[in-house]
mmCIF file of the N, C-alpha and C atoms, coordinates in Angstrom:
data_MODEL
# 
_entry.id   MODEL 
# 
loop_
_atom_site.group_PDB 
_atom_site.id 
_atom_site.type_symbol 
_atom_site.label_atom_id 
_atom_site.label_alt_id 
_atom_site.label_comp_id 
_atom_site.label_asym_id 
_atom_site.label_entity_id 
_atom_site.label_seq_id 
_atom_site.pdbx_PDB_ins_code 
_atom_site.Cartn_x 
_atom_site.Cartn_y 
_atom_site.Cartn_z 
_atom_site.occupancy 
_atom_site.B_iso_or_equiv 
_atom_site.pdbx_formal_charge 
_atom_site.auth_seq_id 
_atom_site.auth_comp_id 
_atom_site.auth_asym_id 
_atom_site.auth_atom_id 
_atom_site.pdbx_PDB_model_num 
ATOM 1   N N  . MET A 1 1  ? -4.029  19.715 -0.554  1.00 0.00 ? 1  MET A N  1 
ATOM 2   C CA . MET A 1 1  ? -3.587  18.443 -0.017  1.00 0.00 ? 1  MET A CA 1 
ATOM 3   C C  . MET A 1 1  ? -3.058  18.665 1.389   1.00 0.00 ? 1  MET A C  1 
ATOM 4   N N  . ALA A 1 2  ? -3.474  17.839 2.325   1.00 0.00 ? 2  ALA A N  1 
ATOM 5   C CA . ALA A 1 2  ? -3.098  18.018 3.719   1.00 0.00 ? 2  ALA A CA 1 
ATOM 6   C C  . ALA A 1 2  ? -1.790  17.311 4.079   1.00 0.00 ? 2  ALA A C  1 
ATOM 7   N N  . ILE A 1 3  ? -1.442  16.236 3.378   1.00 0.00 ? 3  ILE A N  1 
ATOM 8   C CA . ILE A 1 3  ? -0.191  15.536 3.641   1.00 0.00 ? 3  ILE A CA 1 
ATOM 9   C C  . ILE A 1 3  ? 0.792   15.869 2.525   1.00 0.00 ? 3  ILE A C  1 
ATOM 10  N N  . ILE A 1 4  ? 1.942   16.404 2.911   1.00 0.00 ? 4  ILE A N  1 
ATOM 11  C CA . ILE A 1 4  ? 2.983   16.770 1.961   1.00 0.00 ? 4  ILE A CA 1 
ATOM 12  C C  . ILE A 1 4  ? 4.116   15.762 2.081   1.00 0.00 ? 4  ILE A C  1 
ATOM 13  N N  . VAL A 1 5  ? 4.618   15.287 0.954   1.00 0.00 ? 5  VAL A N  1 
ATOM 14  C CA . VAL A 1 5  ? 5.727   14.339 0.928   1.00 0.00 ? 5  VAL A CA 1 
ATOM 15  C C  . VAL A 1 5  ? 7.011   15.113 0.637   1.00 0.00 ? 5  VAL A C  1 
ATOM 16  N N  . ASN A 1 6  ? 7.934   15.073 1.584   1.00 0.00 ? 6  ASN A N  1 
ATOM 17  C CA . ASN A 1 6  ? 9.212   15.775 1.450   1.00 0.00 ? 6  ASN A CA 1 
ATOM 18  C C  . ASN A 1 6  ? 10.338  14.817 1.078   1.00 0.00 ? 6  ASN A C  1 
ATOM 19  N N  . LEU A 1 7  ? 10.034  13.852 0.225   1.00 0.00 ? 7  LEU A N  1 
ATOM 20  C CA . LEU A 1 7  ? 11.023  12.860 -0.178  1.00 0.00 ? 7  LEU A CA 1 
ATOM 21  C C  . LEU A 1 7  ? 12.203  13.518 -0.883  1.00 0.00 ? 7  LEU A C  1 
ATOM 22  N N  . ASP A 1 8  ? 11.926  14.495 -1.730  1.00 0.00 ? 8  ASP A N  1 
ATOM 23  C CA . ASP A 1 8  ? 13.004  15.165 -2.454  1.00 0.00 ? 8  ASP A CA 1 
ATOM 24  C C  . ASP A 1 8  ? 13.970  15.878 -1.506  1.00 0.00 ? 8  ASP A C  1 
ATOM 25  N N  . VAL A 1 9  ? 13.442  16.422 -0.413  1.00 0.00 ? 9  VAL A N  1 
ATOM 26  C CA . VAL A 1 9  ? 14.286  17.104 0.580   1.00 0.00 ? 9  VAL A CA 1 
ATOM 27  C C  . VAL A 1 9  ? 15.236  16.108 1.235   1.00 0.00 ? 9  VAL A C  1 
ATOM 28  N N  . MET A 1 10 ? 14.700  14.963 1.663   1.00 0.00 ? 10 MET A N  1 
ATOM 29  C CA . MET A 1 10 ? 15.540  13.963 2.318   1.00 0.00 ? 10 MET A CA 1 
ATOM 30  C C  . MET A 1 10 ? 16.540  13.360 1.340   1.00 0.00 ? 10 MET A C  1 
ATOM 31  N N  . MET A 1 11 ? 16.141  13.156 0.103   1.00 0.00 ? 11 MET A N  1 
ATOM 32  C CA . MET A 1 11 ? 17.072  12.639 -0.898  1.00 0.00 ? 11 MET A CA 1 
ATOM 33  C C  . MET A 1 11 ? 18.221  13.625 -1.112  1.00 0.00 ? 11 MET A C  1 
ATOM 34  N N  . ALA A 1 12 ? 17.922  14.903 -1.154  1.00 0.00 ? 12 ALA A N  1 
ATOM 35  C CA . ALA A 1 12 ? 18.960  15.919 -1.332  1.00 0.00 ? 12 ALA A CA 1 
ATOM 36  C C  . ALA A 1 12 ? 19.893  15.943 -0.124  1.00 0.00 ? 12 ALA A C  1 
ATOM 37  N N  . LYS A 1 13 ? 19.336  15.842 1.081   1.00 0.00 ? 13 LYS A N  1 
ATOM 38  C CA . LYS A 1 13 ? 20.162  15.837 2.296   1.00 0.00 ? 13 LYS A CA 1 
ATOM 39  C C  . LYS A 1 13 ? 21.111  14.649 2.314   1.00 0.00 ? 13 LYS A C  1 
ATOM 40  N N  . ARG A 1 14 ? 20.658  13.525 1.779   1.00 0.00 ? 14 ARG A N  1 
ATOM 41  C CA . ARG A 1 14 ? 21.468  12.296 1.764   1.00 0.00 ? 14 ARG A CA 1 
ATOM 42  C C  . ARG A 1 14 ? 22.271  12.163 0.465   1.00 0.00 ? 14 ARG A C  1 
ATOM 43  N N  . LYS A 1 15 ? 22.112  13.138 -0.430  1.00 0.00 ? 15 LYS A N  1 
ATOM 44  C CA . LYS A 1 15 ? 22.802  13.129 -1.730  1.00 0.00 ? 15 LYS A CA 1 
ATOM 45  C C  . LYS A 1 15 ? 22.546  11.816 -2.473  1.00 0.00 ? 15 LYS A C  1 
ATOM 46  N N  . MET A 1 16 ? 21.264  11.453 -2.531  1.00 0.00 ? 16 MET A N  1 
ATOM 47  C CA . MET A 1 16 ? 20.869  10.203 -3.179  1.00 0.00 ? 16 MET A CA 1 
ATOM 48  C C  . MET A 1 16 ? 19.954  10.505 -4.359  1.00 0.00 ? 16 MET A C  1 
ATOM 49  N N  . SER A 1 17 ? 20.219  9.884  -5.468  1.00 0.00 ? 17 SER A N  1 
ATOM 50  C CA . SER A 1 17 ? 19.398  10.078 -6.657  1.00 0.00 ? 17 SER A CA 1 
ATOM 51  C C  . SER A 1 17 ? 18.152  9.195  -6.583  1.00 0.00 ? 17 SER A C  1 
ATOM 52  N N  . LEU A 1 18 ? 17.187  9.514  -7.413  1.00 0.00 ? 18 LEU A N  1 
ATOM 53  C CA . LEU A 1 18 ? 15.968  8.711  -7.491  1.00 0.00 ? 18 LEU A CA 1 
ATOM 54  C C  . LEU A 1 18 ? 16.298  7.290  -7.934  1.00 0.00 ? 18 LEU A C  1 
ATOM 55  N N  . GLY A 1 19 ? 17.221  7.163  -8.871  1.00 0.00 ? 19 GLY A N  1 
ATOM 56  C CA . GLY A 1 19 ? 17.625  5.838  -9.355  1.00 0.00 ? 19 GLY A CA 1 
ATOM 57  C C  . GLY A 1 19 ? 18.259  4.993  -8.264  1.00 0.00 ? 19 GLY A C  1 
ATOM 58  N N  . GLU A 1 20 ? 19.129  5.607  -7.463  1.00 0.00 ? 20 GLU A N  1 
ATOM 59  C CA . GLU A 1 20 ? 19.777  4.878  -6.375  1.00 0.00 ? 20 GLU A CA 1 
ATOM 60  C C  . GLU A 1 20 ? 18.758  4.463  -5.322  1.00 0.00 ? 20 GLU A C  1 
ATOM 61  N N  . LEU A 1 21 ? 17.854  5.378  -4.964  1.00 0.00 ? 21 LEU A N  1 
ATOM 62  C CA . LEU A 1 21 ? 16.822  5.047  -3.989  1.00 0.00 ? 21 LEU A CA 1 
ATOM 63  C C  . LEU A 1 21 ? 15.932  3.932  -4.515  1.00 0.00 ? 21 LEU A C  1 
ATOM 64  N N  . SER A 1 22 ? 15.593  3.996  -5.782  1.00 0.00 ? 22 SER A N  1 
ATOM 65  C CA . SER A 1 22 ? 14.762  2.973  -6.409  1.00 0.00 ? 22 SER A CA 1 
ATOM 66  C C  . SER A 1 22 ? 15.401  1.590  -6.277  1.00 0.00 ? 22 SER A C  1 
ATOM 67  N N  . GLN A 1 23 ? 16.682  1.509  -6.513  1.00 0.00 ? 23 GLN A N  1 
ATOM 68  C CA . GLN A 1 23 ? 17.390  0.229  -6.391  1.00 0.00 ? 23 GLN A CA 1 
ATOM 69  C C  . GLN A 1 23 ? 17.429  -0.242 -4.944  1.00 0.00 ? 23 GLN A C  1 
ATOM 70  N N  . ARG A 1 24 ? 17.654  0.674  -4.016  1.00 0.00 ? 24 ARG A N  1 
ATOM 71  C CA . ARG A 1 24 ? 17.775  0.296  -2.604  1.00 0.00 ? 24 ARG A CA 1 
ATOM 72  C C  . ARG A 1 24 ? 16.456  -0.179 -2.002  1.00 0.00 ? 24 ARG A C  1 
ATOM 73  N N  . VAL A 1 25 ? 15.345  0.407  -2.431  1.00 0.00 ? 25 VAL A N  1 
ATOM 74  C CA . VAL A 1 25 ? 14.055  0.059  -1.824  1.00 0.00 ? 25 VAL A CA 1 
ATOM 75  C C  . VAL A 1 25 ? 13.232  -0.881 -2.694  1.00 0.00 ? 25 VAL A C  1 
ATOM 76  N N  . ASP A 1 26 ? 13.750  -1.206 -3.877  1.00 0.00 ? 26 ASP A N  1 
ATOM 77  C CA . ASP A 1 26 ? 13.068  -2.118 -4.810  1.00 0.00 ? 26 ASP A CA 1 
ATOM 78  C C  . ASP A 1 26 ? 11.671  -1.620 -5.172  1.00 0.00 ? 26 ASP A C  1 
ATOM 79  N N  . VAL A 1 27 ? 11.605  -0.324 -5.496  1.00 0.00 ? 27 VAL A N  1 
ATOM 80  C CA . VAL A 1 27 ? 10.378  0.309  -5.982  1.00 0.00 ? 27 VAL A CA 1 
ATOM 81  C C  . VAL A 1 27 ? 10.747  1.005  -7.289  1.00 0.00 ? 27 VAL A C  1 
ATOM 82  N N  . THR A 1 28 ? 9.870   0.945  -8.267  1.00 0.00 ? 28 THR A N  1 
ATOM 83  C CA . THR A 1 28 ? 10.200  1.542  -9.560  1.00 0.00 ? 28 THR A CA 1 
ATOM 84  C C  . THR A 1 28 ? 10.421  3.049  -9.434  1.00 0.00 ? 28 THR A C  1 
ATOM 85  N N  . MET A 1 29 ? 11.233  3.574  -10.333 1.00 0.00 ? 29 MET A N  1 
ATOM 86  C CA . MET A 1 29 ? 11.472  5.015  -10.351 1.00 0.00 ? 29 MET A CA 1 
ATOM 87  C C  . MET A 1 29 ? 10.170  5.762  -10.608 1.00 0.00 ? 29 MET A C  1 
ATOM 88  N N  . ALA A 1 30 ? 9.305   5.193  -11.437 1.00 0.00 ? 30 ALA A N  1 
ATOM 89  C CA . ALA A 1 30 ? 8.021   5.836  -11.733 1.00 0.00 ? 30 ALA A CA 1 
ATOM 90  C C  . ALA A 1 30 ? 7.173   5.978  -10.467 1.00 0.00 ? 30 ALA A C  1 
ATOM 91  N N  . ASN A 1 31 ? 7.115   4.930  -9.655  1.00 0.00 ? 31 ASN A N  1 
ATOM 92  C CA . ASN A 1 31 ? 6.322   4.989  -8.423  1.00 0.00 ? 31 ASN A CA 1 
ATOM 93  C C  . ASN A 1 31 ? 6.947   5.923  -7.404  1.00 0.00 ? 31 ASN A C  1 
ATOM 94  N N  . LEU A 1 32 ? 8.267   5.936  -7.300  1.00 0.00 ? 32 LEU A N  1 
ATOM 95  C CA . LEU A 1 32 ? 8.925   6.875  -6.390  1.00 0.00 ? 32 LEU A CA 1 
ATOM 96  C C  . LEU A 1 32 ? 8.717   8.309  -6.855  1.00 0.00 ? 32 LEU A C  1 
ATOM 97  N N  . SER A 1 33 ? 8.715   8.511  -8.159  1.00 0.00 ? 33 SER A N  1 
ATOM 98  C CA . SER A 1 33 ? 8.493   9.850  -8.709  1.00 0.00 ? 33 SER A CA 1 
ATOM 99  C C  . SER A 1 33 ? 7.095   10.349 -8.370  1.00 0.00 ? 33 SER A C  1 
ATOM 100 N N  . ILE A 1 34 ? 6.106   9.474  -8.450  1.00 0.00 ? 34 ILE A N  1 
ATOM 101 C CA . ILE A 1 34 ? 4.733   9.825  -8.077  1.00 0.00 ? 34 ILE A CA 1 
ATOM 102 C C  . ILE A 1 34 ? 4.685   10.247 -6.612  1.00 0.00 ? 34 ILE A C  1 
ATOM 103 N N  . LEU A 1 35 ? 5.370   9.506  -5.771  1.00 0.00 ? 35 LEU A N  1 
ATOM 104 C CA . LEU A 1 35 ? 5.421   9.832  -4.342  1.00 0.00 ? 35 LEU A CA 1 
ATOM 105 C C  . LEU A 1 35 ? 6.156   11.151 -4.129  1.00 0.00 ? 35 LEU A C  1 
ATOM 106 N N  . LYS A 1 36 ? 7.291   11.300 -4.773  1.00 0.00 ? 36 LYS A N  1 
ATOM 107 C CA . LYS A 1 36 ? 8.129   12.488 -4.614  1.00 0.00 ? 36 LYS A CA 1 
ATOM 108 C C  . LYS A 1 36 ? 7.415   13.759 -5.058  1.00 0.00 ? 36 LYS A C  1 
ATOM 109 N N  . ASN A 1 37 ? 6.575   13.641 -6.081  1.00 0.00 ? 37 ASN A N  1 
ATOM 110 C CA . ASN A 1 37 ? 5.878   14.804 -6.635  1.00 0.00 ? 37 ASN A CA 1 
ATOM 111 C C  . ASN A 1 37 ? 4.497   15.033 -6.024  1.00 0.00 ? 37 ASN A C  1 
ATOM 112 N N  . ASN A 1 38 ? 4.247   14.419 -4.874  1.00 0.00 ? 38 ASN A N  1 
ATOM 113 C CA . ASN A 1 38 ? 2.984   14.593 -4.148  1.00 0.00 ? 38 ASN A CA 1 
ATOM 114 C C  . ASN A 1 38 ? 1.755   14.213 -4.966  1.00 0.00 ? 38 ASN A C  1 
ATOM 115 N N  . LYS A 1 39 ? 1.885   13.207 -5.807  1.00 0.00 ? 39 LYS A N  1 
ATOM 116 C CA . LYS A 1 39 ? 0.754   12.755 -6.612  1.00 0.00 ? 39 LYS A CA 1 
ATOM 117 C C  . LYS A 1 39 ? 0.194   11.425 -6.104  1.00 0.00 ? 39 LYS A C  1 
ATOM 118 N N  . ALA A 1 40 ? 0.843   10.840 -5.099  1.00 0.00 ? 40 ALA A N  1 
ATOM 119 C CA . ALA A 1 40 ? 0.404   9.542  -4.566  1.00 0.00 ? 40 ALA A CA 1 
ATOM 120 C C  . ALA A 1 40 ? -0.831  9.712  -3.701  1.00 0.00 ? 40 ALA A C  1 
ATOM 121 N N  . LYS A 1 41 ? -1.735  8.764  -3.777  1.00 0.00 ? 41 LYS A N  1 
ATOM 122 C CA . LYS A 1 41 ? -2.935  8.750  -2.946  1.00 0.00 ? 41 LYS A CA 1 
ATOM 123 C C  . LYS A 1 41 ? -2.702  7.954  -1.668  1.00 0.00 ? 41 LYS A C  1 
ATOM 124 N N  . ALA A 1 42 ? -1.689  7.076  -1.678  1.00 0.00 ? 42 ALA A N  1 
ATOM 125 C CA . ALA A 1 42 ? -1.396  6.234  -0.530  1.00 0.00 ? 42 ALA A CA 1 
ATOM 126 C C  . ALA A 1 42 ? 0.040   5.751  -0.629  1.00 0.00 ? 42 ALA A C  1 
ATOM 127 N N  . VAL A 1 43 ? 0.558   5.272  0.490   1.00 0.00 ? 43 VAL A N  1 
ATOM 128 C CA . VAL A 1 43 ? 1.878   4.648  0.515   1.00 0.00 ? 43 VAL A CA 1 
ATOM 129 C C  . VAL A 1 43 ? 1.815   3.480  1.495   1.00 0.00 ? 43 VAL A C  1 
ATOM 130 N N  . ARG A 1 44 ? 2.362   2.365  1.101   1.00 0.00 ? 44 ARG A N  1 
ATOM 131 C CA . ARG A 1 44 ? 2.386   1.193  1.979   1.00 0.00 ? 44 ARG A CA 1 
ATOM 132 C C  . ARG A 1 44 ? 3.399   1.420  3.089   1.00 0.00 ? 44 ARG A C  1 
ATOM 133 N N  . PHE A 1 45 ? 3.082   0.908  4.260   1.00 0.00 ? 45 PHE A N  1 
ATOM 134 C CA . PHE A 1 45 ? 4.020   1.021  5.383   1.00 0.00 ? 45 PHE A CA 1 
ATOM 135 C C  . PHE A 1 45 ? 5.335   0.321  5.046   1.00 0.00 ? 45 PHE A C  1 
ATOM 136 N N  . SER A 1 46 ? 5.271   -0.790 4.324   1.00 0.00 ? 46 SER A N  1 
ATOM 137 C CA . SER A 1 46 ? 6.506   -1.504 3.967   1.00 0.00 ? 46 SER A CA 1 
ATOM 138 C C  . SER A 1 46 ? 7.384   -0.646 3.061   1.00 0.00 ? 46 SER A C  1 
ATOM 139 N N  . THR A 1 47 ? 6.762   0.124  2.169   1.00 0.00 ? 47 THR A N  1 
ATOM 140 C CA . THR A 1 47 ? 7.520   1.031  1.304   1.00 0.00 ? 47 THR A CA 1 
ATOM 141 C C  . THR A 1 47 ? 8.098   2.173  2.118   1.00 0.00 ? 47 THR A C  1 
ATOM 142 N N  . LEU A 1 48 ? 7.300   2.735  3.002   1.00 0.00 ? 48 LEU A N  1 
ATOM 143 C CA . LEU A 1 48 ? 7.763   3.826  3.856   1.00 0.00 ? 48 LEU A CA 1 
ATOM 144 C C  . LEU A 1 48 ? 8.920   3.347  4.737   1.00 0.00 ? 48 LEU A C  1 
ATOM 145 N N  . GLU A 1 49 ? 8.806   2.147  5.265   1.00 0.00 ? 49 GLU A N  1 
ATOM 146 C CA . GLU A 1 49 ? 9.878   1.581  6.087   1.00 0.00 ? 49 GLU A CA 1 
ATOM 147 C C  . GLU A 1 49 ? 11.165  1.430  5.281   1.00 0.00 ? 49 GLU A C  1 
ATOM 148 N N  . ALA A 1 50 ? 11.058  0.918  4.063   1.00 0.00 ? 50 ALA A N  1 
ATOM 149 C CA . ALA A 1 50 ? 12.241  0.730  3.211   1.00 0.00 ? 50 ALA A CA 1 
ATOM 150 C C  . ALA A 1 50 ? 12.888  2.067  2.860   1.00 0.00 ? 50 ALA A C  1 
ATOM 151 N N  . ILE A 1 51 ? 12.066  3.068  2.590   1.00 0.00 ? 51 ILE A N  1 
ATOM 152 C CA . ILE A 1 51 ? 12.589  4.407  2.278   1.00 0.00 ? 51 ILE A CA 1 
ATOM 153 C C  . ILE A 1 51 ? 13.309  4.984  3.498   1.00 0.00 ? 51 ILE A C  1 
ATOM 154 N N  . CYS A 1 52 ? 12.703  4.838  4.666   1.00 0.00 ? 52 CYS A N  1 
ATOM 155 C CA . CYS A 1 52 ? 13.325  5.349  5.891   1.00 0.00 ? 52 CYS A CA 1 
ATOM 156 C C  . CYS A 1 52 ? 14.655  4.647  6.177   1.00 0.00 ? 52 CYS A C  1 
ATOM 157 N N  . LYS A 1 53 ? 14.712  3.346  5.939   1.00 0.00 ? 53 LYS A N  1 
ATOM 158 C CA . LYS A 1 53 ? 15.969  2.617  6.134   1.00 0.00 ? 53 LYS A CA 1 
ATOM 159 C C  . LYS A 1 53 ? 17.025  3.117  5.161   1.00 0.00 ? 53 LYS A C  1 
ATOM 160 N N  . ALA A 1 54 ? 16.653  3.273  3.895   1.00 0.00 ? 54 ALA A N  1 
ATOM 161 C CA . ALA A 1 54 ? 17.610  3.692  2.865   1.00 0.00 ? 54 ALA A CA 1 
ATOM 162 C C  . ALA A 1 54 ? 18.112  5.110  3.102   1.00 0.00 ? 54 ALA A C  1 
ATOM 163 N N  . LEU A 1 55 ? 17.237  5.984  3.588   1.00 0.00 ? 55 LEU A N  1 
ATOM 164 C CA . LEU A 1 55 ? 17.612  7.385  3.799   1.00 0.00 ? 55 LEU A CA 1 
ATOM 165 C C  . LEU A 1 55 ? 18.035  7.676  5.244   1.00 0.00 ? 55 LEU A C  1 
ATOM 166 N N  . ASP A 1 56 ? 18.000  6.650  6.096   1.00 0.00 ? 56 ASP A N  1 
ATOM 167 C CA . ASP A 1 56 ? 18.350  6.792  7.511   1.00 0.00 ? 56 ASP A CA 1 
ATOM 168 C C  . ASP A 1 56 ? 17.595  7.963  8.133   1.00 0.00 ? 56 ASP A C  1 
ATOM 169 N N  . CYS A 1 57 ? 16.265  7.861  8.081   1.00 0.00 ? 57 CYS A N  1 
ATOM 170 C CA . CYS A 1 57 ? 15.420  8.934  8.600   1.00 0.00 ? 57 CYS A CA 1 
ATOM 171 C C  . CYS A 1 57 ? 14.161  8.357  9.233   1.00 0.00 ? 57 CYS A C  1 
ATOM 172 N N  . GLN A 1 58 ? 13.336  9.221  9.758   1.00 0.00 ? 58 GLN A N  1 
ATOM 173 C CA . GLN A 1 58 ? 12.060  8.851  10.364  1.00 0.00 ? 58 GLN A CA 1 
ATOM 174 C C  . GLN A 1 58 ? 10.928  9.186  9.385   1.00 0.00 ? 58 GLN A C  1 
ATOM 175 N N  . PRO A 1 59 ? 9.765   8.519  9.513   1.00 0.00 ? 59 PRO A N  1 
ATOM 176 C CA . PRO A 1 59 ? 8.632   8.842  8.638   1.00 0.00 ? 59 PRO A CA 1 
ATOM 177 C C  . PRO A 1 59 ? 8.264   10.329 8.684   1.00 0.00 ? 59 PRO A C  1 
ATOM 178 N N  . GLY A 1 60 ? 8.396   10.945 9.856   1.00 0.00 ? 60 GLY A N  1 
ATOM 179 C CA . GLY A 1 60 ? 8.084   12.366 9.995   1.00 0.00 ? 60 GLY A CA 1 
ATOM 180 C C  . GLY A 1 60 ? 9.036   13.276 9.237   1.00 0.00 ? 60 GLY A C  1 
ATOM 181 N N  . ASP A 1 61 ? 10.201  12.746 8.851   1.00 0.00 ? 61 ASP A N  1 
ATOM 182 C CA . ASP A 1 61 ? 11.129  13.520 8.030   1.00 0.00 ? 61 ASP A CA 1 
ATOM 183 C C  . ASP A 1 61 ? 10.651  13.587 6.579   1.00 0.00 ? 61 ASP A C  1 
ATOM 184 N N  . ILE A 1 62 ? 9.812   12.629 6.212   1.00 0.00 ? 62 ILE A N  1 
ATOM 185 C CA . ILE A 1 62 ? 9.334   12.526 4.829   1.00 0.00 ? 62 ILE A CA 1 
ATOM 186 C C  . ILE A 1 62 ? 7.910   13.047 4.687   1.00 0.00 ? 62 ILE A C  1 
ATOM 187 N N  . LEU A 1 63 ? 7.060   12.742 5.673   1.00 0.00 ? 63 LEU A N  1 
ATOM 188 C CA . LEU A 1 63 ? 5.649   13.117 5.608   1.00 0.00 ? 63 LEU A CA 1 
ATOM 189 C C  . LEU A 1 63 ? 5.367   14.298 6.529   1.00 0.00 ? 63 LEU A C  1 
ATOM 190 N N  . GLU A 1 64 ? 4.623   15.259 6.027   1.00 0.00 ? 64 GLU A N  1 
ATOM 191 C CA . GLU A 1 64 ? 4.285   16.452 6.804   1.00 0.00 ? 64 GLU A CA 1 
ATOM 192 C C  . GLU A 1 64 ? 2.793   16.742 6.667   1.00 0.00 ? 64 GLU A C  1 
ATOM 193 N N  . PHE A 1 65 ? 2.136   17.014 7.778   1.00 0.00 ? 65 PHE A N  1 
ATOM 194 C CA . PHE A 1 65 ? 0.725   17.379 7.766   1.00 0.00 ? 65 PHE A CA 1 
ATOM 195 C C  . PHE A 1 65 ? 0.609   18.894 7.717   1.00 0.00 ? 65 PHE A C  1 
ATOM 196 N N  . VAL A 1 66 ? -0.108  19.393 6.714   1.00 0.00 ? 66 VAL A N  1 
ATOM 197 C CA . VAL A 1 66 ? -0.366  20.823 6.580   1.00 0.00 ? 66 VAL A CA 1 
ATOM 198 C C  . VAL A 1 66 ? -1.878  20.996 6.517   1.00 0.00 ? 66 VAL A C  1 
ATOM 199 N N  . PRO A 1 67 ? -2.480  21.559 7.574   1.00 0.00 ? 67 PRO A N  1 
ATOM 200 C CA . PRO A 1 67 ? -3.946  21.701 7.576   1.00 0.00 ? 67 PRO A CA 1 
ATOM 201 C C  . PRO A 1 67 ? -4.423  22.634 6.474   1.00 0.00 ? 67 PRO A C  1 
ATOM 202 N N  . ASP A 1 68 ? -5.586  22.307 5.924   1.00 0.00 ? 68 ASP A N  1 
ATOM 203 C CA . ASP A 1 68 ? -6.223  23.181 4.941   1.00 0.00 ? 68 ASP A CA 1 
ATOM 204 C C  . ASP A 1 68 ? -6.697  24.444 5.644   1.00 0.00 ? 68 ASP A C  1 
ATOM 205 N N  . THR A 1 69 ? -6.603  25.565 4.980   1.00 0.00 ? 69 THR A N  1 
ATOM 206 C CA . THR A 1 69 ? -7.126  26.805 5.538   1.00 0.00 ? 69 THR A CA 1 
ATOM 207 C C  . THR A 1 69 ? -8.588  26.962 5.126   1.00 0.00 ? 69 THR A C  1 
ATOM 208 N N  . GLU A 1 70 ? -9.359  27.683 5.906   1.00 0.00 ? 70 GLU A N  1 
ATOM 209 C CA . GLU A 1 70 ? -10.771 27.894 5.576   1.00 0.00 ? 70 GLU A CA 1 
ATOM 210 C C  . GLU A 1 70 ? -10.917 28.575 4.223   1.00 0.00 ? 70 GLU A C  1 
ATOM 211 N N  . ASN A 1 71 ? -10.045 29.521 3.928   1.00 0.00 ? 71 ASN A N  1 
ATOM 212 C CA . ASN A 1 71 ? -10.119 30.239 2.648   1.00 0.00 ? 71 ASN A CA 1 
ATOM 213 C C  . ASN A 1 71 ? -9.733  29.349 1.479   1.00 0.00 ? 71 ASN A C  1 
ATOM 214 N N  . GLY A 1 72 ? -8.919  28.320 1.740   1.00 0.00 ? 72 GLY A N  1 
ATOM 215 C CA . GLY A 1 72 ? -8.456  27.443 0.669   1.00 0.00 ? 72 GLY A CA 1 
ATOM 216 C C  . GLY A 1 72 ? -9.429  26.365 0.299   1.00 0.00 ? 72 GLY A C  1 
ATOM 217 N N  . LYS A 1 73 ? -10.458 26.137 1.151   1.00 0.00 ? 73 LYS A N  1 
ATOM 218 C CA . LYS A 1 73 ? -11.427 25.095 0.871   1.00 0.00 ? 73 LYS A CA 1 
ATOM 219 C C  . LYS A 1 73 ? -12.412 25.569 -0.184  1.00 0.00 ? 73 LYS A C  1 
ATOM 220 N N  . GLY A 1 74 ? -12.790 24.639 -1.051  1.00 0.00 ? 74 GLY A N  1 
ATOM 221 C CA . GLY A 1 74 ? -13.718 25.016 -2.121  1.00 0.00 ? 74 GLY A CA 1 
ATOM 222 C C  . GLY A 1 74 ? -15.067 24.347 -2.014  1.00 0.00 ? 74 GLY A C  1 
ATOM 223 N N  . GLY A 1 75 ? -15.425 23.859 -0.827  1.00 0.00 ? 75 GLY A N  1 
ATOM 224 C CA . GLY A 1 75 ? -16.685 23.134 -0.686  1.00 0.00 ? 75 GLY A CA 1 
ATOM 225 C C  . GLY A 1 75 ? -17.859 24.020 -0.336  1.00 0.00 ? 75 GLY A C  1 
ATOM 226 N N  . ASN A 1 76 ? -19.069 23.480 -0.497  1.00 0.00 ? 76 ASN A N  1 
ATOM 227 C CA . ASN A 1 76 ? -20.310 24.154 -0.101  1.00 0.00 ? 76 ASN A CA 1 
ATOM 228 C C  . ASN A 1 76 ? -20.892 23.465 1.105   1.00 0.00 ? 76 ASN A C  1 
# 
């Protein structure tokens, strides 16, 4: 995966639980958990904006691009 979600890192820095973040951004704990565990395929800008407001951070604090290595690719 090329985009890594560091939501858990920012939550720890802000000492905020998943439940508290869920209430603040009005997103279910299940959906935040999917995002936090890097299982999400997409995220709405409105959700990202709400998370950034709640955690007082920038999108780049949560999302990180990690390029795939040639050895890590499994394609033909």
